[in-house]
N, C-alpha and C positions, 0 to 999 in steps of 0.2 A: 494387729496380727502380724507375726513375723514367721517367715518360712525360709528354710535353707535352700539355696540355689547354687548349682555348680556352673560357674562361668567358664566357657570353653573358648579357645582361640586357635586358629591355624598357625603354622610356622613353616613357610616355604624355604627350603634350603637346597641350593645346587649341589649335585653330587658328582657330576662329570661334564667335561666339555673337551672335545678333541676334533681334529680334522681327519677325514678319511682320504688320505693322500697328501702330497706335498703342498706347501703354501707358496705359490709362485705369483709374483705381482702381476696384476692384470688378468689372471686366469681364474676360472671357476673352481670351486672346491665344495665338498659336502661337509657341513658342520653338524656334529652330533652333540646334543646336550641332554642332560637328565637332571631331574630335581625330585624331591620328596616333600610331602607335607608331614613333617615330624611333630606337628602339634596335635591337639586333641579335638580341634574344631574343624568343621566342614568348610571348604572353599566352594562357594556357589556363585562367584562373580567373575566375569572374564578379566584376565590380566595380560600384561605385555612383557615379554622378555626382550632383552637387547644384548648385542654382542659388540665388543670394542677391541681395538688393537692398541696396545700400550707399550711404551718403552720401559715400563717398570711394572712390578707386580703389586704396587700399592693400591689402596682404595681408589676407585674411579675418580679421575680429575678431568679438568677442562681440556687438557692437552691430548687426551685419548681420541682415537678416530672411531666413530661408530661404523660398523659394517652391517648394512641392512641385508636381509636375505633376498634372494633373487625375485621373490614374489611380493616384496614390499613391506614385510613386517612379520613379527613372530607373535601374533595374537592368539592366545589360548582360549579354548571354548568355555572354560570356567567352571568345571565341577571336579573337585578332588577331595576325596574323603580323608579323614585322619589316617595316617600310616600308608597312604597310597602315594605312588610316584608316577612320573611320566618321562618318556624319552622322545625327542624329536630329531629328525634329520632334515636339514634345509640346505638349499644351494646358496652359496654366497659368491661374490666377486671380490678377490683380494685387492685391496687398495694399492695404488702406486706409491710405494715408499722405498727408501734405500734398503738393500738387503741387509740382513743381520738378525740378531736375536731379539724377539719381541715377546709380549705376553698377550694371550687372548683372555679377556675378562668377560665372563658371562654374568649378567645381572638379571636375576629372576624378579618378577614384579617391579620392573624398572621405574614405572610411573607411580608406585606407591598406592595401587588401587585396592590392595588387600590389607585389612587391619590384622596385624600379626602379633604374636606374643614376643617375638624377637625380630626387630627390623634391621639388625646389624649383621645378619648372616646370609644375606641374599646375593653375595658375590663369590665367584670362584675364578681364580687366575691360574693359567697354565702357560708354560714356556713354549714358544714355537719358533722355528727357524724359518725366516722368510727368504725365499730364493728369488733370483732374477736371471733371465738370459742376458747375454751380451754378445751380439753378432759383430764379428770383425773381419773385414776383407783381408785375405792373405796374399792374393795374387790377382793381377789383371794384365793380359797381354793379347796382342793380335798375332794370328798365325798367317802372316803375310804383310805386304805393304798396305798402308792406308792411302788409297787413291780416291780422290773426290768423285762421288757419283757411282762408285763401284762397291760390290759386296766384298766383305772380308770376315773371316771367322774370328770371334773374340772368345777368349778363355778366361774365366775368373773363378776364384775359390773363396769360400767364406767358412769360418769356424765359429761355433758358439762357445766362447770362452767363459761364459757365466756358469752358475751352478743350478739354473733352472731351465726347463725346456721352453721353446717358443710355441706360440699357437700356430696352427696351419693358416693357409690363405695369405701368405706374404708375397710381395712382389719386389724384385730388384730393379734398379734403373741405372742406366749408363749415360754419362754426359761428356761432351767435348768442351774443353775450357782452354783459355789462353794462359791460365795459371793453375795453381794447386788448391785454390779455394772455390768451393761451390757457391755460386750466387745466381741472381736472376738473369745475368747476361749469358750464362752457359747454355749450350744447345743439347737438348735431350736426343740421344740416338736410340731409336726403337729397333727391336729385333725384327727379323724377317717374318717370323711368326710371333705374334704378341704373347702367346701363352708360354713361350720358351722361358721367360723369366718369372713365371709364377711358381712359388714354392708351396705345394699343396699340403704337405704333411708337417707335423711339428719337428723341430730340430732339437734333439736331446742335448743336455750338457756334455761338452767335450766332443760332440760330433760336428761334422761339416759337410759341405756339398760343393760341387764344381759344375 
C-alpha cells in the first residue's frame, strides 16, 4: 500500500540585526535581531542564536569574536510556525577591540538544533562603526609654591580626544615623581577631599573637564 505524503521543513532566516545606539568598546548596548521561518514546517524545538563581531562580512570564521548577551545567552523558547517571525532585544557588552569598521554577524540556530530545508541562509552581517574614548591630560599645574607638608591648589585639565564617550565613575590620580615616568617608586598625592577627583558622569567625544 502506498500513500502520498507531503514532507515539510522549517527554514529559519535572519532578516535584521542592528544596535540601538553607538557601539563603544567596553560599554553596554542594545542589540535587536529578527528572523522568520520562511519554510513550510513548524519549529517546535528550542534553538540558540549567537552574535559575533568580525573584521569582514564573510561567513563566520574562527577569528570572529562572540558577543554574549548580558544575561548569558540567546536561547529561544522554541515554537515558530511556518511564515511567522520573531524579534528580540538583548543587552550586550561591546568587546575591547581597536576602533574602526567591523561587521556584526547574527547566526540563527547557531548550534544546528533545527533540521531545515536550507542550512546555508542562517547568517546576516551588517557593518558597524566601533568607537572608543581616549582621555588625554592637557594641563597640570600648581597655583602657588610646592612646600613640603603644606596645602596647595592643583589645577588640571583632561579632554576626550576619541570618538566614543567614557563611562561614568572614573577617578583621576596625581603622583610625585623624580622623573617623567610613572612607576612603583612614585608617591601618590591624595586630594584634601577624596571625592574631588571622582568623575561621576560620562565624558562625550570632544568634551573635557578641569
